C-alpha positions as CSV (number, residue, x, y, z in Angstrom):
1,M,-58.9,29.1,6.9
2,P,-61.5,30.1,9.6
3,V,-59.9,28.5,12.7
4,G,-59.9,30.5,15.9
5,A,-58.5,29.6,19.3
6,V,-58.8,31.0,22.8
7,V,-57.0,30.1,26.0
8,L,-58.8,30.2,29.3
9,V,-57.1,30.2,32.7
10,D,-59.3,29.9,35.7
11,G,-62.3,30.6,33.4
12,R,-60.8,33.9,32.1
13,V,-59.7,34.5,28.5
14,V,-56.0,35.2,28.5
15,A,-55.4,34.9,24.8
16,G,-57.2,34.5,21.5
17,R,-55.9,34.2,17.9
18,R,-57.0,33.1,14.5
19,N,-55.1,31.2,11.8
20,E,-52.5,33.5,10.2
21,R,-50.7,31.1,7.9
22,E,-51.9,32.7,4.6
23,A,-51.5,36.2,5.9
24,T,-48.0,35.8,7.2
25,G,-46.6,33.0,5.0
26,D,-45.6,31.2,8.2
27,P,-46.5,27.5,8.1
28,T,-46.5,27.4,11.9
29,A,-48.9,30.4,12.4
30,H,-51.8,28.1,13.4
31,A,-54.4,29.7,15.7
32,E,-53.6,27.3,18.5
33,V,-49.9,27.9,18.4
34,L,-50.3,31.7,18.3
35,A,-52.8,31.6,21.2
36,L,-50.6,29.4,23.3
37,R,-47.6,31.7,22.7
38,D,-49.7,34.7,23.7
39,A,-51.1,32.9,26.8
40,A,-47.7,31.9,28.0
41,A,-46.6,35.6,27.7
42,A,-49.7,36.8,29.5
43,V,-49.3,34.5,32.5
44,G,-45.5,34.6,32.5
45,E,-45.1,30.9,32.4
46,R,-44.4,28.4,29.5
47,R,-46.4,25.7,31.3
48,L,-50.1,26.4,31.1
49,H,-51.3,24.1,33.8
50,D,-55.0,24.9,34.6
51,A,-55.5,26.2,31.1
52,T,-58.2,25.2,28.6
53,L,-57.6,25.7,24.9
54,V,-60.9,26.1,23.0
55,V,-60.6,25.9,19.2
56,T,-62.9,25.7,16.1
57,L,-61.2,22.7,14.5
58,E,-59.6,19.7,16.1
59,P,-55.9,20.4,16.5
60,C,-53.4,18.9,14.0
61,P,-50.2,17.2,14.9
62,L,-48.3,20.5,15.0
63,C,-50.8,22.0,17.4
64,A,-51.1,18.9,19.5
65,G,-47.3,19.1,20.0
66,A,-47.7,22.7,21.1
67,V,-50.4,21.7,23.6
68,W,-48.1,19.0,24.9
69,A,-45.1,21.4,25.2
70,A,-47.3,23.9,27.1
71,Q,-48.8,21.1,29.2
72,V,-52.3,22.4,28.7
73,D,-54.8,20.6,30.9
74,R,-57.8,20.5,28.6
75,V,-58.7,21.0,24.9
76,V,-62.2,21.7,23.7
77,Y,-62.9,21.7,20.0
78,G,-65.8,22.0,17.6
79,A,-65.3,20.2,14.3
80,A,-63.4,16.9,14.0
81,D,-60.6,16.9,11.4
82,L,-60.7,13.5,9.7
83,R,-57.6,14.3,7.6
84,A,-55.2,15.6,10.2
85,G,-56.9,15.5,13.6
86,A,-54.5,14.7,16.4
87,M,-56.8,14.7,19.4
88,G,-59.0,11.7,18.7
89,S,-60.1,11.6,15.0
90,L,-57.0,10.4,13.2
91,Y,-54.5,10.3,16.0
92,N,-54.9,10.6,19.8
93,F,-51.8,12.5,20.8
94,A,-53.5,14.0,23.8
95,Q,-54.0,10.6,25.6
96,D,-50.8,8.9,24.6
97,Q,-49.5,7.4,27.8
98,R,-46.0,7.2,26.5
99,L,-45.7,11.0,26.8
100,N,-45.0,12.7,30.1
101,H,-48.2,14.8,29.9
102,T,-51.8,14.0,28.8
103,T,-54.6,16.4,28.1
104,A,-58.3,16.0,28.6
105,V,-60.2,16.5,25.4
106,R,-63.9,17.4,24.7
107,S,-65.0,17.3,21.1
108,G,-68.1,18.5,19.4
109,L,-68.6,21.9,20.9
110,R,-70.9,23.6,18.4
111,A,-69.7,21.1,15.9
112,E,-72.2,21.7,13.2
113,E,-71.6,25.5,13.3
114,A,-67.8,25.0,13.2
115,A,-68.1,22.5,10.3
116,G,-70.4,24.9,8.5
117,L,-67.8,27.7,8.7
118,L,-65.1,25.5,7.3
119,T,-67.4,24.1,4.5
120,A,-68.5,27.6,3.5
121,F,-64.8,28.8,3.4
122,F,-63.7,26.0,1.1
123,A,-66.8,26.3,-1.1
124,D,-66.0,30.0,-1.6
125,R,-62.4,29.1,-2.6
126,R,-63.5,26.7,-5.4
């Protein structure tokens, strides 16, 4: 699945990964989770305050949980995920006031291009 994620801290890319679930057989090897792990290692801190996660597809519940655990300040994504989106489309985990951390979200960054990548990927698999 063509999902990629980068983590920016102070405008500088500190980590970037792609989805590796199929390649590794690891159901948690989502691009966001892998990028957040790498970013935490790069900055030497599990809390990624002042970080922005930029991702092709709206994060799912697993990835939204990772964003919450890392206390990422901002998420920017391209295509909405109407089946499993957890940052505004299906759920709004990022703004749930019951949690001890909320995350600002910007959706629609190059949305048509991101959706086109996903559509082409699934069309090729059929």
